RODREN-729138 format. One record per atom (N, C-alpha, C): residue number from 1; atom name; residue in three letters; x, y, z. Coordinates in nm, 4 decimals, always signed. Atoms other than C-alpha are relative to their C-alpha. Example, Ala and Ser with C-alpha at 12.3 -4.5 7.8 and 13.67 -1.06 7.14 Angstrom:
   nr  atom  rest        xx        yy        zz
    1     N   ALA   +0.0890   -0.1190   +0.0000
    1    CA   ALA   +1.2300   -0.4500   +0.7800
    1     C   ALA   +0.0900   +0.1200   +0.0000
    2     N   SER   -0.0820   -0.1190   -0.0060
    2    CA   SER   +1.3670   -0.1060   +0.7140
    2     C   SER   -0.0770   +0.1090   +0.0730
***
This chain:
   nr  atom  rest        xx        yy        zz
    1     N   MET   -0.1223   +0.0755   +0.0177
    1    CA   MET  +14.3150   +7.2359   +8.7057
    1     C   MET   -0.0219   -0.1468   +0.0359
    2     N   PHE   +0.0103   +0.1460   -0.0339
    2    CA   PHE  +14.3122   +6.8533   +8.6770
    2     C   PHE   +0.1230   -0.0403   +0.0604
    3     N   MET   -0.1124   +0.0295   -0.0807
    3    CA   MET  +14.5241   +6.7191   +8.9424
    3     C   MET   +0.0604   -0.1347   -0.0239
    4     N   GLN   -0.0490   +0.1308   +0.0344
    4    CA   GLN  +14.5666   +6.3582   +8.8309
    4     C   GLN   +0.0538   -0.0743   +0.1386
    5     N   PHE   -0.0448   +0.0424   -0.1358
    5    CA   PHE  +14.5802   +6.2431   +9.2038
    5     C   PHE   +0.0598   -0.1441   -0.0028
    6     N   TYR   -0.0507   +0.1354   +0.0028
    6    CA   TYR  +14.6218   +5.8688   +9.1319
    6     C   TYR   +0.1165   -0.0224   -0.0721
    7     N   ARG   -0.1328   +0.0145   +0.0818
    7    CA   ARG  +14.8908   +5.9151   +8.8717
    7     C   ARG   +0.1149   +0.0460   +0.0886
    8     N   ASN   -0.1168   -0.0497   -0.0756
    8    CA   ASN  +15.0958   +6.1255   +9.1107
    8     C   ASN   +0.0187   -0.0898   +0.1241
    9     N   LEU   -0.0225   +0.0841   -0.1153
    9    CA   LEU  +15.0314   +5.8903   +9.4096
    9     C   LEU   +0.0799   -0.1220   -0.0275
   10     N   PHE   -0.0620   +0.1205   +0.0333
   10    CA   PHE  +15.1330   +5.5849   +9.2283
   10     C   PHE   +0.1336   +0.0182   -0.0522
   11     N   ALA   -0.1326   -0.0372   +0.0446
   11    CA   ALA  +15.4292   +5.7498   +9.0605
   11     C   ALA   +0.0957   +0.0202   +0.1220
   12     N   LEU   -0.0824   -0.0215   -0.1300
   12    CA   LEU  +15.5580   +5.8636   +9.4111
   12     C   LEU   +0.0356   -0.1401   +0.0581
   13     N   LEU   -0.0266   +0.1315   -0.0561
   13    CA   LEU  +15.5116   +5.5075   +9.5375
   13     C   LEU   +0.1058   -0.0823   -0.0861
   14     N   CYS   -0.0964   +0.0677   +0.0962
   14    CA   CYS  +15.6924   +5.3694   +9.2302
   14     C   CYS   +0.1383   +0.0414   +0.0269
   15     N   PHE   -0.1273   -0.0513   -0.0222
   15    CA   PHE  +15.9919   +5.5904   +9.2946
   15     C   PHE   +0.0509   -0.0444   +0.1378
   16     N   LEU   -0.0398   +0.0500   -0.1333
   16    CA   LEU  +15.9944   +5.4981   +9.6652
   16     C   LEU   +0.0396   -0.1400   +0.0028
   17     N   PHE   -0.0285   +0.1311   +0.0069
   17    CA   PHE  +15.9805   +5.1372   +9.5949
   17     C   PHE   +0.1350   -0.0308   -0.0690
   18     N   PHE   -0.1179   +0.0220   +0.0817
   18    CA   PHE  +16.2509   +5.1583   +9.3305
   18     C   PHE   +0.1263   +0.0465   +0.0793
   19     N   ALA   -0.1188   -0.0363   -0.0927
   19    CA   ALA  +16.4871   +5.3513   +9.5707
   19     C   ALA   +0.0310   -0.1035   +0.0960
   20     N   PHE   -0.0192   +0.1036   -0.0885
   20    CA   PHE  +16.4260   +5.0950   +9.8260
   20     C   PHE   +0.0622   -0.1304   -0.0522
   21     N   ALA   -0.0469   +0.1221   +0.0642
   21    CA   ALA  +16.4890   +4.8129   +9.5824
   21     C   ALA   +0.1525   +0.0177   -0.0303
   22     N   LEU   -0.1409   -0.0245   +0.0368
   22    CA   LEU  +16.8197   +4.9796   +9.4749
   22     C   LEU   +0.0836   -0.0115   +0.1248
   23     N   GLY   -0.0733   +0.0019   -0.1296
   23    CA   GLY  +16.9233   +5.0078   +9.8384
   23     C   GLY   +0.0199   -0.1456   +0.0605
   24     N   THR   -0.0100   +0.1389   -0.0638
   24    CA   THR  +16.8438   +4.6506   +9.9444
   24     C   THR   +0.0173   -0.1115   -0.0974
   25     N   GLY   -0.0093   +0.1070   +0.0907
   25    CA   GLY  +16.8340   +4.4507   +9.6306
   25     C   GLY   -0.1145   -0.0958   +0.0009
   26     N   SER   +0.1098   +0.0868   -0.0245
   26    CA   SER  +16.5058   +4.3114   +9.7198
   26     C   SER   -0.0935   -0.0103   -0.1329
   27     N   PRO   +0.0838   +0.0117   +0.1149
   27    CA   PRO  +16.3166   +4.1531   +9.4201
   27     C   PRO   -0.1492   +0.0340   +0.0240
   28     N   HIS   +0.1382   -0.0365   -0.0307
   28    CA   HIS  +15.9750   +4.2188   +9.5958
   28     C   HIS   -0.0126   +0.1527   -0.0089
   29     N   ALA   +0.0049   -0.1415   +0.0161
   29    CA   ALA  +16.0632   +4.5915   +9.5996
   29     C   ALA   -0.0036   +0.0338   -0.1485
   30     N   TYR   +0.0023   -0.0239   +0.1408
   30    CA   TYR  +16.1321   +4.5837   +9.2305
   30     C   TYR   -0.1410   -0.0283   -0.0584
   31     N   TRP   +0.1345   +0.0351   +0.0380
   31    CA   TRP  +15.8038   +4.4108   +9.1765
   31     C   TRP   -0.1000   +0.1076   +0.0502
   32     N   GLY   +0.0935   -0.1113   -0.0456
   32    CA   GLY  +15.6273   +4.6777   +9.3882
   32     C   GLY   +0.0104   +0.1151   -0.0882
   33     N   ALA   -0.0163   -0.1153   +0.0847
   33    CA   ALA  +15.7833   +4.9489   +9.1749
   33     C   ALA   -0.0680   -0.0146   -0.1320
   34     N   LEU   +0.0644   +0.0334   +0.1253
   34    CA   LEU  +15.6656   +4.7694   +8.8623
   34     C   LEU   -0.1514   +0.0131   +0.0058
   35     N   MET   +0.1440   +0.0006   -0.0180
   35    CA   MET  +15.3068   +4.7333   +8.9936
   35     C   MET   -0.0456   +0.1526   +0.0156
   36     N   CYS   +0.0549   -0.1499   -0.0170
   36    CA   CYS  +15.2872   +5.1121   +9.1022
   36     C   CYS   +0.0150   +0.0656   -0.1240
   37     N   GLY   -0.0036   -0.0593   +0.1309
   37    CA   GLY  +15.4205   +5.2139   +8.7674
   37     C   GLY   -0.1115   -0.0322   -0.0959
   38     N   CYS   +0.1136   +0.0437   +0.0813
   38    CA   CYS  +15.1599   +5.0083   +8.5970
   38     C   CYS   -0.1396   +0.0718   +0.0415
   39     N   LEU   +0.1223   -0.0673   -0.0481
   39    CA   LEU  +14.8764   +5.1498   +8.8212
   39     C   LEU   +0.0175   +0.1526   -0.0404
   40     N   SER   -0.0102   -0.1497   +0.0301
   40    CA   SER  +15.0157   +5.5148   +8.7512
   40     C   SER   -0.0464   +0.0070   -0.1418
   41     N   ARG   +0.0308   -0.0106   +0.1397
   41    CA   ARG  +14.9856   +5.4506   +8.3792
   41     C   ARG   -0.1458   -0.0279   -0.0208
   42     N   ALA   +0.1529   +0.0294   +0.0210
   42    CA   ALA  +14.6426   +5.2846   +8.4082
   42     C   ALA   -0.0932   +0.1114   +0.0518
   43     N   ALA   +0.0749   -0.1077   -0.0514
   43    CA   ALA  +14.5172   +5.5817   +8.6064
   43     C   ALA   -0.0163   +0.1063   -0.1157
   44     N   VAL   +0.0003   -0.1012   +0.1112
   44    CA   VAL  +14.6132   +5.8081   +8.3122
   44     C   VAL   -0.0817   -0.0480   -0.1109
   45     N   ARG   +0.0753   +0.0515   +0.1155
   45    CA   ARG  +14.4794   +5.5809   +8.0357
   45     C   ARG   -0.1524   -0.0111   +0.0279
   46     N   LYS   +0.1466   +0.0242   -0.0296
   46    CA   LYS  +14.1499   +5.5030   +8.2127
   46     C   LYS   -0.0751   +0.1256   +0.0491
   47     N   LYS   +0.0548   -0.1286   -0.0573
   47    CA   LYS  +14.1090   +5.8636   +8.3319
   47     C   LYS   -0.0824   -0.0095   +0.1299
   48     N   TRP   +0.0684   +0.0172   -0.1342
   48    CA   TRP  +14.0340   +5.7694   +8.6910
   48     C   TRP   -0.0318   +0.1305   +0.0656
   49     N   PRO   +0.0377   -0.1338   -0.0612
   49    CA   PRO  +13.8485   +6.0580   +8.8602
   49     C   PRO   +0.0753   +0.0190   +0.1325
   50     N   ASP   -0.0560   -0.0362   -0.1266
   50    CA   ASP  +14.0087   +6.2245   +9.1561
   50     C   ASP   -0.0999   -0.0412   +0.1149
   51     N   PRO   +0.0926   +0.0303   -0.1155
   51    CA   PRO  +13.8775   +6.1117   +9.5043
   51     C   PRO   -0.0596   +0.1208   +0.0434
   52     N   PRO   +0.0746   -0.1212   -0.0435
   52    CA   PRO  +13.6339   +6.3468   +9.6818
   52     C   PRO   +0.0895   +0.0930   +0.0820
   53     N   PHE   -0.0805   -0.0890   -0.0856
   53    CA   PHE  +13.9028   +6.4725   +9.9246
   53     C   PHE   +0.1259   +0.0586   -0.0746
   54     N   ALA   -0.1136   -0.0411   +0.0764
   54    CA   ALA  +14.1641   +6.5489   +9.6487
   54     C   ALA   -0.0056   +0.1605   -0.0137
   55     N   LYS   +0.0139   -0.1467   +0.0188
   55    CA   LYS  +14.0323   +6.9197   +9.6002
   55     C   LYS   +0.0422   +0.0657   +0.1361
   56     N   ARG   -0.0421   -0.0627   -0.1327
   56    CA   ARG  +14.0506   +6.9950   +9.9747
   56     C   ARG   +0.1419   -0.0223   +0.0333
   57     N   LEU   -0.1493   +0.0186   -0.0308
   57    CA   LEU  +14.3990   +6.8409   +9.9985
   57     C   LEU   +0.0866   +0.0916   -0.0785
   58     N   ARG   -0.0713   -0.0873   +0.0802
   58    CA   ARG  +14.5146   +7.0514   +9.7140
   58     C   ARG   -0.0077   +0.1417   +0.0524
   59     N   VAL   +0.0118   -0.1330   -0.0620
   59    CA   VAL  +14.3776   +7.3677   +9.8745
   59     C   VAL   +0.0906   +0.0161   +0.1304
   60     N   TRP   -0.0904   +0.0029   -0.1230
   60    CA   TRP  +14.5470   +7.2737  +10.2072
   60     C   TRP   +0.1455   -0.0035   -0.0272
   61     N   MET   -0.1365   +0.0107   +0.0227
   61    CA   MET  +14.8703   +7.1974  +10.0404
   61     C   MET   +0.0489   +0.1429   -0.0585
   62     N   GLU   -0.0469   -0.1361   +0.0541
   62    CA   GLU  +14.8745   +7.5327   +9.8510
   62     C   GLU   +0.0084   +0.1046   +0.1160
   63     N   GLY   -0.0116   -0.0970   -0.1195
   63    CA   GLY  +14.8305   +7.7132  +10.1886
   63     C   GLY   +0.1416   -0.0226   +0.0721
   64     N   LEU   -0.1261   +0.0259   -0.0666
   64    CA   LEU  +15.1596   +7.5604  +10.3133
   64     C   LEU   +0.1125   +0.0820   -0.0723
   65     N   SER   -0.1022   -0.0797   +0.0610
   65    CA   SER  +15.4682   +7.7687  +10.2611
   65     C   SER   +0.0899   -0.0752   -0.0959
   66     N   PHE   -0.0847   +0.0913   +0.0785
   66    CA   PHE  +15.6606   +7.4704  +10.1196
   66     C   PHE   -0.0477   -0.0123   -0.1453
   67     N   PHE   +0.0571   +0.0194   +0.1241
   67    CA   PHE  +15.4251   +7.4415   +9.8317
   67     C   PHE   -0.0452   +0.1258   -0.0666
   68     N   GLY   +0.0166   -0.1158   +0.0601
   68    CA   GLY  +15.4094   +7.8051   +9.7340
   68     C   GLY   -0.0964   +0.0995   +0.0752
   69     N   GLY   +0.0773   -0.0878   -0.0810
   69    CA   GLY  +15.1902   +7.9687  +10.0098
   69     C   GLY   +0.0912   +0.1267   +0.0489
   70     N   THR   -0.0855   -0.1167   -0.0610
   70    CA   THR  +15.3086   +8.2967  +10.1722
   70     C   THR   +0.0025   -0.0160   +0.1421
   71     N   PRO   -0.0221   +0.0129   -0.1477
   71    CA   PRO  +15.4471   +8.2441  +10.5144
   71     C   PRO   -0.0045   +0.1357   +0.0666
   72     N   GLU   +0.0238   -0.1311   -0.0540
   72    CA   GLU  +15.3101   +8.5517  +10.6878
   72     C   GLU   +0.0888   +0.0139   +0.1300
   73     N   ASN   -0.0706   -0.0100   -0.1250
   73    CA   ASN  +15.4783   +8.4692  +11.0246
   73     C   ASN   +0.1561   -0.0244   -0.0103
   74     N   SER   -0.1382   +0.0327   +0.0182
   74    CA   SER  +15.8206   +8.3904  +10.8788
   74     C   SER   +0.0931   +0.1314   +0.0078
   75     N   GLU   -0.0952   -0.1171   -0.0051
   75    CA   GLU  +16.1222   +8.6157  +10.9529
   75     C   GLU   +0.0501   +0.0325   -0.1368
   76     N   THR   -0.0499   -0.0153   +0.1350
   76    CA   THR  +16.2570   +8.5634  +10.6012
   76     C   THR   -0.1051   +0.0839   -0.0876
   77     N   PHE   +0.0900   -0.0662   +0.0761
   77    CA   PHE  +15.9269   +8.6867  +10.4596
   77     C   PHE   -0.0013   +0.1557   +0.0433
   78     N   GLY   +0.0015   -0.1427   -0.0474
   78    CA   GLY  +15.9435   +9.0109  +10.6680
   78     C   GLY   +0.1295   +0.0720   -0.0580
   79     N   LEU   -0.1117   -0.0711   +0.0553
   79    CA   LEU  +16.2964   +9.0816  +10.5381
   79     C   LEU   -0.0039   +0.0119   -0.1446
   80     N   LEU   +0.0183   -0.0197   +0.1439
   80    CA   LEU  +16.2014   +9.0253  +10.1765
   80     C   LEU   -0.1119   +0.0803   -0.0439
   81     N   LYS   +0.1319   -0.0734   +0.0220
   81    CA   LYS  +15.8722   +9.2074  +10.2062
   81     C   LYS   +0.0427   +0.1355   -0.0489
   82     N   GLY   -0.0413   -0.1459   +0.0392
   82    CA   GLY  +16.0547   +9.5571  +10.1773
   82     C   GLY   +0.0830   +0.0041   -0.1103
   83     N   ARG   -0.0986   -0.0014   +0.1173
   83    CA   ARG  +16.2881   +9.4567   +9.8999
   83     C   ARG   -0.0756   -0.0124   -0.1357
   84     N   GLU   +0.0480   +0.0256   +0.1250
   84    CA   GLU  +16.2208   +9.4732   +9.5341
   84     C   GLU   +0.1014   -0.0987   -0.0575
   85     N   LEU   -0.0840   +0.0939   +0.0501
   85    CA   LEU  +16.3613   +9.1714   +9.3611
   85     C   LEU   +0.0209   +0.0113   -0.1576
***
């Protein structure tokens, strides 16, 4: 699975800058959102390869319960384990 690490990174920064700009009205934050959006698109068009740590980061994030892992120690998991959904 191709993760497109830089596309996702710069898109997240774009939305964060844009939210900050809407909240404060800062023209510099709008400019930051514009630049992050441009870098996000450039990463897709130029097919920037993922950094070496991206695969390990994805494996680590998949193990977290928030990102789809199975929380073995969770009380909710124990309650739902015996049920059929």
